[in-house]
Structures are given as C-alpha cells and as structure tokens.
C-alpha positions as CSV (number, residue, x, y, z in Angstrom):
1,M,30.8,24.4,7.0
2,S,33.7,22.1,6.8
3,A,34.7,21.3,3.3
4,I,36.5,17.9,4.7
5,A,32.5,16.8,5.8
6,L,31.7,16.1,2.2
7,G,30.9,12.5,0.8
8,S,33.7,11.0,-1.9
9,E,37.8,10.5,-1.9
10,R,38.2,12.9,-4.5
11,G,38.1,17.2,-4.7
12,C,36.8,19.9,-6.5
13,W,32.8,20.0,-5.7
14,S,29.4,21.5,-8.3
15,S,30.4,24.9,-7.9
16,S,26.4,25.9,-7.9
17,A,26.1,23.9,-5.0
18,G,28.7,26.4,-3.2
19,R,31.0,23.4,-2.4
20,C,35.1,24.0,-2.0
21,C,37.7,22.6,-4.1
22,L,39.7,20.7,-0.9
23,P,39.5,16.6,-0.7
24,Y,37.0,15.2,1.3
25,R,36.4,11.5,2.6
26,T,34.2,9.4,3.0
27,P,30.4,10.7,5.0
28,E,30.3,8.1,7.6
29,M,34.1,9.2,8.3
30,S,33.4,13.1,8.8
31,V,31.4,12.4,11.7
32,P,33.1,12.9,14.9
33,S,33.4,8.7,16.2
34,S,33.5,9.9,19.4
35,I,30.1,11.0,19.6
36,I,28.3,8.7,17.6
37,G,29.9,6.4,17.1
38,A,31.4,6.7,13.1
39,P,33.9,4.3,11.6
40,S,37.5,4.4,12.5
41,S,38.9,3.6,8.9
42,T,36.9,3.1,5.6
43,K,37.1,-1.0,6.2
44,D,34.9,-0.5,8.5
45,L,32.0,0.2,6.6
46,I,30.7,-2.6,4.2
47,S,31.8,-1.0,0.3
48,V,30.4,-3.7,-1.8
49,T,27.6,-5.1,-3.0
50,I,26.0,-7.1,0.4
51,T,23.7,-9.6,0.5
52,Q,19.7,-8.6,1.2
53,H,20.5,-10.9,4.8
54,E,22.6,-8.3,5.4
55,L,21.1,-5.3,4.4
56,E,18.3,-6.5,6.6
57,S,19.9,-7.0,9.4
58,R,21.8,-3.9,9.6
59,L,18.2,-1.8,8.4
60,W,16.5,-3.7,11.6
61,N,19.5,-2.4,13.5
62,A,19.2,1.1,12.8
63,A,15.0,0.5,13.2
64,N,16.1,-1.2,17.0
65,A,18.1,1.8,18.3
66,L,14.7,3.5,18.9
67,R,13.6,0.8,20.6
68,G,12.4,2.1,24.5
69,P,11.8,5.5,24.4
70,V,10.2,4.8,21.0
71,D,7.1,3.4,20.4
72,P,7.3,0.8,18.1
73,A,4.5,1.0,16.1
74,D,6.1,4.5,15.4
75,F,9.5,3.4,14.1
76,K,8.2,3.4,10.6
77,T,8.0,7.6,11.4
78,Y,11.4,7.8,11.9
79,V,13.2,5.1,10.4
80,F,12.1,5.6,6.6
81,P,13.1,9.4,6.3
82,M,16.2,9.2,7.7
83,L,16.8,5.8,5.7
84,F,15.8,7.9,2.4
85,W,17.8,11.2,3.3
86,K,20.4,8.3,4.0
87,W,20.1,6.7,-0.3
88,I,19.2,9.8,-2.0
89,S,23.0,11.9,0.2
90,D,25.5,8.8,-0.5
91,T,23.8,8.3,-4.1
92,W,24.1,12.6,-4.4
93,V,27.9,11.9,-3.4
94,H,28.3,8.6,-6.1
95,E,26.8,10.6,-8.6
96,H,29.3,13.2,-8.0
97,D,32.2,11.2,-8.2
98,A,30.9,10.0,-11.6
99,A,30.4,12.6,-12.4
100,F,34.5,13.5,-12.0
101,D,35.9,10.6,-13.3
102,A,34.2,11.3,-16.4
103,Y,34.7,15.5,-16.6
104,G,37.6,15.9,-14.0
105,D,38.3,19.2,-13.8
106,D,36.2,20.3,-16.9
107,L,33.5,19.7,-14.7
108,D,30.9,22.1,-13.9
109,D,27.8,23.2,-12.4
110,E,25.9,22.8,-15.3
111,I,27.6,19.4,-16.9
112,E,27.5,17.9,-13.0
113,A,23.0,19.1,-12.9
114,D,23.1,16.5,-15.5
115,F,23.9,14.0,-13.1
116,H,22.3,14.2,-10.4
117,R,18.2,12.7,-9.6
118,F,17.5,15.3,-6.5
119,E,19.1,18.5,-6.1
120,L,21.1,18.6,-2.5
121,P,21.4,21.7,-1.3
122,E,24.8,23.1,0.5
123,G,24.7,21.9,4.2
124,T,22.3,19.4,3.3
125,L,24.3,15.9,2.9
126,W,23.8,13.3,5.6
127,S,27.6,13.7,6.5
128,E,27.2,18.2,7.1
129,V,24.1,17.0,9.5
130,T,24.3,14.5,11.2
131,E,28.1,15.8,12.8
132,K,26.4,18.5,14.5
133,F,26.5,18.7,18.6
134,T,22.8,20.5,19.3
135,N,19.8,20.7,18.5
136,L,19.7,17.3,16.2
137,G,16.5,17.3,15.6
138,A,15.8,20.0,14.4
139,E,18.8,20.7,12.0
140,I,17.6,17.5,10.4
141,A,13.8,18.9,10.4
142,K,15.6,21.7,8.9
143,T,17.6,20.0,6.4
144,F,14.3,18.1,4.9
145,Q,12.7,21.2,4.8
146,R,15.6,22.4,2.6
147,I,15.7,19.5,0.0
148,E,11.6,19.8,0.2
149,K,12.1,23.1,-1.4
150,A,15.0,22.8,-3.7
151,N,13.0,19.6,-5.3
152,P,9.3,20.7,-5.2
153,R,8.3,18.9,-8.1
154,S,9.8,15.2,-7.0
155,L,10.2,15.5,-3.6
156,A,7.4,18.3,-1.8
157,G,6.4,16.9,1.5
158,V,8.2,13.6,1.4
159,F,9.7,13.6,4.7
160,G,5.9,13.5,6.2
161,D,5.4,15.7,9.4
162,A,7.5,13.5,12.4
163,S,8.3,16.5,15.2
164,W,12.5,15.5,15.0
165,G,12.9,18.7,17.6
166,N,10.5,17.3,20.2
167,Q,12.9,15.2,22.6
168,E,9.7,13.9,24.6
169,R,8.7,11.9,21.1
170,I,12.1,11.5,20.3
171,P,15.0,11.2,22.5
172,E,18.5,12.9,21.1
173,S,20.3,9.5,22.3
174,A,17.9,7.3,19.7
175,L,17.9,9.8,17.5
176,L,21.7,9.4,17.8
177,G,21.3,5.9,18.2
178,L,19.4,5.5,14.7
179,I,22.7,7.9,12.8
180,R,25.0,5.5,13.8
181,A,23.1,2.4,12.9
182,F,23.1,4.2,9.6
183,N,27.1,5.1,9.7
184,K,27.6,1.7,9.1
185,I,26.1,1.1,5.8
186,R,26.3,3.2,2.7
187,L,23.3,3.0,0.6
188,D,24.3,4.4,-3.0
189,P,24.3,2.0,-6.2
190,S,27.8,0.4,-6.1
191,T,26.8,-0.9,-2.9
192,V,23.4,-1.3,-2.8
193,S,20.8,-2.4,-5.9
194,H,17.7,-0.4,-6.0
195,D,16.4,-4.3,-5.9
196,L,18.0,-4.7,-3.1
197,L,17.1,-2.0,-0.8
198,G,13.6,-1.6,-2.2
199,A,13.5,-5.2,-0.4
200,G,15.1,-4.4,2.0
201,Y,12.7,-1.5,2.4
202,E,9.6,-3.8,2.2
203,Y,11.7,-5.7,4.6
204,L,10.7,-3.4,7.4
205,L,7.9,-2.8,6.1
206,K,6.7,-6.7,7.6
207,N,8.6,-5.8,10.0
208,F,6.4,-2.5,11.6
209,A,4.0,-4.0,10.6
210,D,4.4,-7.1,13.0
211,E,5.5,-4.9,15.8
212,S,2.4,-2.5,15.6
213,G,-0.2,-5.0,15.5
214,K,-3.8,-4.2,14.2
215,K,-3.2,-0.2,13.8
216,A,-0.5,-2.4,10.9
217,G,-3.7,-2.6,9.1
218,E,-3.8,1.1,8.1
219,F,-0.6,0.7,6.3
220,F,0.0,-3.1,5.4
221,T,-1.7,-5.1,3.2
222,P,0.0,-9.0,3.6
223,R,2.5,-9.7,0.9
224,E,0.8,-12.8,-0.3
225,V,-2.9,-11.2,-0.7
226,V,-1.3,-7.7,-2.6
227,N,0.4,-10.7,-5.0
228,L,-2.5,-12.8,-5.6
229,L,-4.5,-9.5,-7.0
230,V,-1.7,-8.7,-9.2
231,G,-1.9,-12.0,-9.9
232,I,-5.6,-12.4,-11.4
233,L,-5.3,-8.4,-12.5
234,Q,-2.1,-9.0,-14.6
235,P,-1.2,-5.2,-15.4
236,E,0.6,-5.3,-19.1
237,P,3.0,-2.5,-19.9
238,G,1.9,0.7,-21.3
239,E,-1.4,0.4,-19.2
240,S,-2.1,2.8,-16.1
241,V,-2.3,1.0,-12.0
242,Y,-4.6,2.6,-9.4
243,D,-4.8,2.3,-5.6
244,P,-7.2,4.8,-3.9
245,S,-6.4,3.4,-0.8
246,C,-2.6,2.8,-1.8
247,G,-1.2,2.5,2.3
248,S,2.4,2.7,1.8
249,G,2.6,1.7,-2.5
250,G,2.9,-2.0,-2.0
251,M,0.3,-2.7,-4.4
252,L,2.1,-0.7,-6.7
253,V,5.2,-1.6,-6.2
254,A,4.3,-5.0,-6.9
255,T,2.5,-5.1,-9.9
256,I,5.4,-3.0,-11.3
257,N,7.8,-5.9,-10.1
258,Q,5.3,-8.2,-12.0
259,L,6.3,-6.9,-14.9
260,R,9.9,-6.9,-13.9
261,E,10.2,-10.6,-13.3
262,S,8.3,-11.5,-16.2
263,G,10.2,-9.5,-18.9
264,K,7.9,-6.8,-19.7
265,D,8.9,-3.6,-20.2
266,H,7.6,-2.4,-16.6
267,R,8.7,1.5,-17.5
268,T,5.7,2.1,-19.6
269,L,3.5,1.1,-16.7
270,R,2.1,4.2,-14.6
271,A,1.4,4.6,-11.4
272,Y,-1.2,6.4,-8.9
273,G,-2.5,6.0,-5.1
274,Q,-4.2,8.5,-2.9
275,E,-3.5,8.1,0.9
276,I,-5.4,9.7,3.4
277,N,-2.7,9.6,6.4
278,L,0.2,12.0,5.9
279,T,2.9,10.0,6.9
280,T,1.5,6.3,5.6
281,A,1.6,8.8,1.5
282,S,5.2,9.8,2.8
283,I,6.5,6.3,3.0
284,A,4.5,5.2,-0.3
285,R,6.4,7.6,-1.5
286,M,9.5,6.7,-0.8
287,N,8.9,3.2,-1.3
288,L,8.1,3.6,-4.8
289,F,11.5,6.3,-5.9
290,L,13.5,3.6,-3.5
291,H,12.0,0.2,-5.9
292,E,13.3,2.6,-9.0
293,I,10.3,3.3,-9.8
294,E,10.3,6.7,-12.4
295,D,6.8,7.3,-14.1
296,F,4.4,7.7,-10.3
297,D,1.9,10.2,-8.4
298,I,0.8,9.9,-5.2
299,K,-1.6,12.4,-4.4
300,R,-2.3,12.5,-0.3
301,G,-6.3,13.3,0.5
302,D,-9.7,11.7,1.3
303,T,-10.8,9.0,-2.4
304,L,-14.2,9.2,-1.4
305,R,-14.6,13.1,-0.4
306,A,-11.9,14.0,-2.4
307,P,-10.7,11.7,-5.0
308,A,-7.6,13.3,-6.5
309,F,-7.7,12.2,-9.6
310,K,-10.0,13.7,-12.3
311,A,-10.5,13.9,-15.8
312,P,-11.3,17.2,-17.3
313,N,-14.5,17.1,-17.4
314,G,-14.8,16.6,-13.7
315,A,-15.6,12.8,-13.3
316,V,-13.3,10.7,-11.6
317,R,-10.3,9.7,-14.0
318,H,-10.2,6.1,-15.7
319,F,-7.3,3.7,-15.2
320,D,-6.6,-0.4,-16.6
321,T,-6.4,-1.7,-13.6
322,V,-7.4,-0.5,-10.4
323,I,-6.6,-1.8,-6.9
324,A,-6.8,-2.0,-3.0
325,N,-7.3,-2.7,0.2
326,P,-9.1,0.1,1.4
327,P,-10.6,0.2,5.4
328,F,-12.8,-2.2,6.2
329,S,-16.3,-0.8,7.2
330,L,-15.3,2.6,7.5
331,A,-17.7,4.9,9.7
332,N,-17.2,8.6,9.1
333,W,-17.0,8.3,5.3
334,G,-18.8,11.2,4.0
335,A,-22.5,10.1,3.0
336,D,-24.4,13.2,3.5
337,R,-23.2,14.0,0.4
338,W,-22.8,10.8,-1.9
339,S,-26.7,10.9,-3.2
340,S,-25.6,13.1,-5.7
341,D,-22.4,11.7,-6.4
342,P,-21.6,10.7,-9.7
343,R,-20.2,7.4,-8.2
344,A,-23.3,5.8,-6.5
345,I,-23.6,3.4,-8.7
346,C,-27.0,1.4,-7.3
347,G,-27.5,3.8,-4.0
348,V,-26.2,5.1,-1.2
349,P,-24.2,2.7,1.5
350,P,-24.8,3.4,4.9
351,A,-23.7,5.8,6.8
352,K,-21.9,4.2,9.3
353,N,-20.2,1.8,6.6
354,G,-18.4,2.4,3.8
355,D,-17.5,-0.5,2.1
356,Y,-19.4,0.0,-0.7
357,A,-18.4,3.7,-1.4
358,F,-15.0,2.1,-2.1
359,V,-16.1,-0.5,-4.2
360,Q,-19.1,2.3,-6.5
361,H,-15.6,4.8,-6.3
362,M,-13.3,1.9,-7.8
363,V,-16.1,0.6,-10.2
364,S,-16.5,4.5,-11.6
365,S,-12.4,4.8,-12.0
366,M,-12.4,1.5,-14.7
367,K,-11.3,2.2,-17.6
368,P,-14.1,1.6,-20.5
369,G,-13.2,-1.7,-22.6
370,S,-10.0,-2.7,-20.8
371,G,-10.6,-1.8,-16.6
372,R,-10.9,-4.5,-14.2
373,V,-11.0,-3.7,-10.0
374,G,-9.8,-5.9,-7.4
375,V,-10.6,-5.0,-4.6
376,V,-10.1,-6.6,-0.2
377,M,-13.5,-6.8,1.5
378,P,-14.4,-8.0,5.0
379,H,-16.9,-11.3,4.2
380,G,-19.8,-9.2,5.3
381,V,-20.4,-7.0,2.0
382,L,-21.1,-10.5,0.7
383,F,-24.7,-10.9,2.4
384,R,-25.2,-7.9,4.3
385,G,-29.5,-6.4,3.7
386,G,-30.0,-3.4,3.4
387,A,-29.1,-0.3,1.4
388,E,-26.0,-3.0,0.9
389,A,-28.1,-5.5,-0.3
390,K,-29.4,-2.9,-3.2
391,I,-26.3,-1.8,-4.2
392,R,-25.2,-5.7,-4.5
393,R,-28.2,-6.7,-6.6
394,G,-27.1,-3.4,-9.2
395,L,-23.9,-4.4,-9.6
396,I,-24.3,-8.4,-10.4
397,E,-27.7,-7.1,-12.8
398,K,-24.9,-4.7,-14.7
399,D,-23.1,-7.9,-15.4
400,V,-19.6,-6.0,-13.8
401,L,-19.1,-8.4,-10.8
402,E,-16.2,-11.0,-12.5
403,A,-15.2,-12.8,-9.4
404,V,-15.3,-13.5,-5.6
405,V,-12.5,-15.0,-4.1
406,G,-12.9,-16.1,-0.9
407,L,-9.3,-16.1,1.6
408,P,-7.8,-18.1,4.5
409,P,-8.9,-16.5,8.2
410,K,-6.9,-14.4,9.7
411,L,-4.3,-13.0,7.2
412,F,-5.1,-9.3,8.4
413,Y,-3.3,-7.7,10.6
414,S,-6.7,-4.9,11.2
415,T,-8.8,-7.7,12.2
416,E,-9.4,-11.8,12.5
417,I,-12.3,-12.5,10.4
418,P,-12.3,-14.1,6.9
419,A,-12.1,-11.5,4.2
420,C,-12.8,-11.4,0.7
421,L,-11.9,-10.3,-2.9
422,L,-14.0,-8.8,-5.5
423,I,-13.0,-8.7,-8.9
424,F,-14.9,-6.4,-11.8
425,R,-14.2,-5.7,-15.5
426,D,-15.5,-3.5,-17.4
427,Q,-15.8,-6.5,-19.7
428,K,-16.5,-9.8,-18.9
429,P,-15.0,-12.8,-21.2
430,V,-17.8,-14.0,-23.0
431,E,-18.1,-17.4,-21.2
432,R,-18.4,-15.2,-18.2
433,K,-21.3,-13.3,-18.5
434,D,-24.3,-12.8,-16.5
435,H,-22.1,-15.7,-14.6
436,V,-20.8,-15.0,-11.4
437,L,-17.0,-17.0,-10.9
438,F,-16.9,-18.4,-6.8
439,I,-13.8,-19.2,-6.3
440,D,-13.2,-21.3,-2.8
441,G,-9.4,-20.3,-1.6
442,S,-10.4,-20.3,2.1
443,A,-7.8,-24.3,2.4
444,G,-5.1,-22.6,1.5
445,F,-2.9,-21.0,4.5
446,T,-0.4,-22.2,7.2
447,K,-1.0,-21.3,10.5
448,G,1.3,-18.8,12.2
449,K,1.2,-17.1,15.9
450,K,-0.4,-14.3,15.1
451,Q,-1.5,-14.4,11.5
452,N,-2.3,-17.4,9.0
453,V,0.3,-17.4,5.7
454,M,-0.3,-18.0,2.2
455,S,2.6,-19.7,0.4
456,E,3.5,-19.2,-3.0
457,D,1.4,-22.2,-3.9
458,D,-1.3,-21.4,-1.8
459,V,-1.7,-18.0,-4.2
460,R,-0.7,-19.6,-7.5
461,A,-3.6,-22.5,-7.3
462,V,-6.0,-18.7,-6.3
463,I,-5.0,-17.7,-9.2
464,E,-4.6,-21.0,-11.6
465,A,-8.6,-22.0,-10.6
466,Y,-9.3,-17.7,-11.8
467,Q,-7.5,-18.1,-14.7
468,A,-9.5,-21.7,-15.4
469,G,-12.4,-20.5,-14.7
470,S,-14.8,-23.9,-14.8
471,D,-16.4,-25.7,-12.1
472,S,-13.3,-27.8,-10.5
473,A,-12.1,-29.0,-7.4
474,R,-8.0,-29.6,-7.2
475,E,-6.4,-31.2,-4.8
476,G,-4.7,-29.6,-3.2
477,G,-5.9,-26.2,-4.8
478,A,-8.7,-23.8,-4.7
479,D,-12.4,-24.8,-5.7
480,V,-14.1,-22.9,-7.8
481,R,-17.8,-22.7,-9.9
482,L,-19.1,-20.8,-12.5
483,V,-22.6,-19.8,-11.2
484,P,-25.3,-18.8,-13.5
485,F,-27.2,-14.9,-12.7
486,E,-30.9,-17.1,-12.4
487,E,-28.8,-18.9,-9.4
488,I,-27.7,-15.6,-7.1
489,E,-31.3,-14.5,-7.9
490,Q,-32.8,-17.1,-6.6
491,N,-30.7,-17.0,-3.5
492,G,-31.7,-13.0,-3.3
493,F,-28.4,-12.2,-4.6
494,D,-26.6,-13.5,-1.5
495,L,-23.0,-13.6,-2.7
496,N,-21.9,-16.1,0.2
497,V,-19.0,-18.4,-1.0
498,G,-20.4,-20.8,1.4
499,R,-23.5,-20.9,-0.2
500,Y,-22.4,-21.8,-3.7
501,I,-19.2,-24.1,-2.7
502,K,-18.6,-26.0,0.0
503,V,-15.8,-24.4,1.9
504,A,-13.2,-26.4,2.3
505,A,-10.5,-24.9,5.1
506,E,-12.5,-25.8,9.0
507,E,-11.8,-22.2,10.4
508,T,-13.9,-21.1,8.1
509,A,-16.3,-23.7,7.3
510,D,-18.5,-22.6,10.5
511,L,-18.6,-19.1,9.8
512,G,-19.4,-20.0,6.2
513,T,-22.4,-21.9,7.3
514,A,-23.2,-19.3,10.7
515,L,-23.3,-16.3,7.7
516,V,-25.2,-18.9,5.4
517,A,-27.7,-19.7,8.3
518,Y,-27.5,-16.2,9.2
519,A,-29.0,-14.8,6.3
520,D,-31.5,-17.9,5.7
521,A,-33.2,-16.7,9.4
522,R,-32.9,-12.5,8.3
523,Q,-34.6,-13.8,5.1
524,H,-37.0,-15.8,6.9
525,R,-38.1,-12.7,10.0
526,I,-38.0,-10.2,7.4
527,G,-40.9,-11.9,5.2
528,T,-42.4,-13.2,8.6
529,E,-42.6,-9.5,9.9
530,A,-44.0,-8.1,6.4
531,V,-46.8,-10.7,6.8
532,M,-47.5,-9.4,10.5
533,F,-47.3,-5.6,10.1
534,E,-49.8,-6.0,7.0
535,R,-52.3,-8.1,8.8
536,L,-51.8,-5.5,12.1
537,A,-52.3,-2.8,9.7
538,A,-55.7,-4.3,8.5
539,A,-56.8,-4.6,11.5
540,G,-56.4,-1.0,12.6
541,V,-53.3,-1.3,14.3
542,D,-51.1,1.4,14.4
543,L,-47.7,0.8,13.3
544,S,-46.4,3.3,14.9
545,V,-45.4,1.4,18.0
546,F,-43.2,-0.9,15.9
547,G,-41.4,2.0,15.0
548,V,-42.9,0.8,11.9
549,S,-44.0,2.9,8.7
550,S,-48.1,3.0,7.9
551,E,-46.9,4.3,4.4
C-alpha cells in the first residue's frame, strides 16, 4: 500500500489501522489523473461548504457517468453505495485530522477510536482502492465486504448486492467515470453538512424515480404525500415510528425532519422499518445515516409473512406512529397462513389482493392509547366487496378508522388511478368517536407532464382540514365532512369519498361518480341475483349449474 494514498495533509496514522507515519495528501490527489481524471491540484477540488444546487449538480453528474451502458433504473444500485463509501471515507480522514489536531504526536489508536463513527480497515479508504489499475470492480466489492465485516452492528449488508465485478452489468469505463465524478468533491463535514448531504440524497432519489418510471413505486413515494401523512400523524419526541414497507426510508426521514424543523428534539425519536428488497433496504439505511439519524433499525424481509419486529410474547411489536405506502394490490402475499394469524382482524383478505393485509398488520402494530396509523391505499379499498367489505365493516365497527383522505390523481409512479389515505387511531378524539372524517383533497394539485404534483399549500390545506375536522368547504382548500356511523352503515359501509362529499377535481369527479355508480349497480345486481336464486331453488332447480351452492 502506498502511504501517500491516504487522505490528509498531515502525518501519522493510527497504529491500530496499521498505517505508517508519512505525510499524506488528499484522497483525490492520490489517484493517477491519467487514469480517472483526478484533479491536478487541490484548487481543483471543492474544499469549502457548497450550495445545495452545486452539490445536486455534481451528484447528478456522477450518476450520468453511468448513462449508456447501465440502465437508468439501475443507477441507484451503483451510485448510492459509491456515494456512501465516499462519504464515510472522507469523513474518516476528517475525523483523523481532528484527532491529530487535538493530540499531535500523543495520538494513539485508543484515543483515535473515540473520534471515528465507523472503522475503516487498512486499504479500504476511497483513495486506497480507486487507484487500482485492474479488476477495479472486484476490488470495490472486496472493500465493501471488509468495511461491513469491520462494522457488523451498524453496516452489515449496507452496500447491497450489486455485481461490481460483472463488466456486463457495469463496464469498467462506466465505473471509472463514476469515480472520476466523485473525485471532484469532498464529502466530509467541512464541505457538506448532514442537512445538505441528506437533501442531495433525496434529490438523487427523486431523479432516479423519474428515470425509472413505474418501477419507482417500489422505492419512492412522492415527497408531498410523505409530508402530508407525517403532517397528519404528528409524531412527537420520544415516540417510536415504524414503516413496514419502508422503501428508501423517505417516510422515516420526513418524520424526523419535521421534528427538527419545528424545533423539537428529534434525537429521541426511534425509527424502525422493514423492506423486502435488499437493494432498497440498503438504500434506506444509507439514507438514514446520511441524514444523521442515529437511533434506527431497518430490517430486510417480508413484513406479512415474517414481521421482523416482535414483542417478547411473539406478537407484533407496538409503535406510536405507523406509516407506510405498501405495494398496491399485492398478489402473492401469503394468504394461506393468514387465517391463523392474530393480525387477521375481521377476516382474511383475498389471496390475490393484499391491500387489507397491510392495513391489518399496521392496525395490529398500533400502540394502545397513543397509536395511530397512516397508510396509502388504492381507491378500490374504499368500495370493493367480498372479504374486503367484511374487513372494512369490521374496522369501522371497531371505531378505529378516523379519516379517509381522497388524493389527487396521477401522483404516483406505479399507478395513474387516484389513491387515498386511511388514518386509524387507537383512541379517537371524543368528538370523532362513532364518526369517520372524509376529506376531499383531489383538487389540490398542479398538472405535470408525467405526474401531478401537490404544492406545499395543497398539502397544508389537507392537513388543516384534518385538524379542523368539521364540515366545511374552504376556498382554495380541501372539503371535509365528519360522517356519523349510521350514514356509513346505510351506505353498506362503502367509504367512497364521492358518496359523502361532492368531489372537487374534474379528473377525480368522473372516476368518483363512476365508482359510486358501480358500487350501487353491483349491490343491486347481488340483491337481484339472491332473489332469483331463492326462487329457482324453491322451484327445484339445481343451482350448481350456476356455480352457486345450495347451502
């Protein structure tokens, strides 16, 4: 290993890392410029705090280095691990410099250990690896494994499972371009604050979502929807927040950011999440680290089949705030075992549609007293019949459903149909007991080329309507109506917003009207068929020819 490849302008490495006491230069200066375009002098590097726009521009340039040989939908698989590695590497060097400034020649490995958040074994710094001339992808993969092994409690599996050594997936030319782009910026605290870096990470997530199209729904929820849910649920310091399908961790980050922005102590909030996709779970963990969130636990796995957070008695763990945007209408979700699962509140959802399974899991995860749930759902959960109608009725009768919020159309990457928010609360306010609050936020959006967007004012209007909770129609705001149980019962426990509030948005109006008409027609058909089958049976006709049981 070349000593000058290590990252500071001072000398004397910690002996625990096995690094020798020679002067060293910046990480970027160690890489042969002829190979990957490292700067010819420190003046070529950004070495002071930069603006958000500058950071975003450089990060997006790094991602674009992959364009061509790498599918844009896969950018996140490679860019985020490299970004995270560059950050912990530059930060390690920054921490070493701080230790040397404080102790000088008296610095030893025991003292220096207190300065470092992560342990980086010898040969794993960015500068030590990116100067390799051959098999660079394989060297990076080995480096990630060594870093994870050195930090088993915090970083195990954090870099994901990308095939770094597979040049069919990521040619070395593209990898070198990615390194070259990252070499143009330091990512230590003296250059980029946690707030800035976290915002830059969110910027990349949004851009990757735009590039990925419908696939983006697997890892990214539009931030206005996230902010709306967080604004409604209002997590408080000292509470726990849990996302059972956390994707890239955006809802957990937004929860903590809200506390920061309101001047509350975000450090006491505990964040938990589960995500089935390995790459996405890794992205979520990196996201939380880069936002300087300390107390979090992200588990990888199937939430419905194997919930990762359990109480000592084996039941699902309880949380103050449960928030999620689960995959819509999941087909293969594990219905075969659900009937014996304690989470199967009020029935078993259809085997081909797991929407209500996620709802049941989240309601089961509410902490008694303080627990509340906010979940994004497709519009169909409000009116579909069969097993879902039974579950919907049961939840309403248990009086845990607090609010139904109709959202504007075309907000999401994964679907063009309007979605809704369901808000549940273990203990509803007195004035809302035996009622459900309906909010029509469908008109509050700005049209976009691919997707519609809710502005901050649109989001605020819905939050204010939820908080007010009384019948009103605000000019430029959201319509809201508190509907008694009896009226919902009279409507067959149909929760279509258009049945209780005149739907405001033109795009939603047609759909809302159609859905209500469909539900009415379907109910009429079911009733008519029941009368017909009853008469046929009385006449001695074998009903099995119609696929109907005579029992």
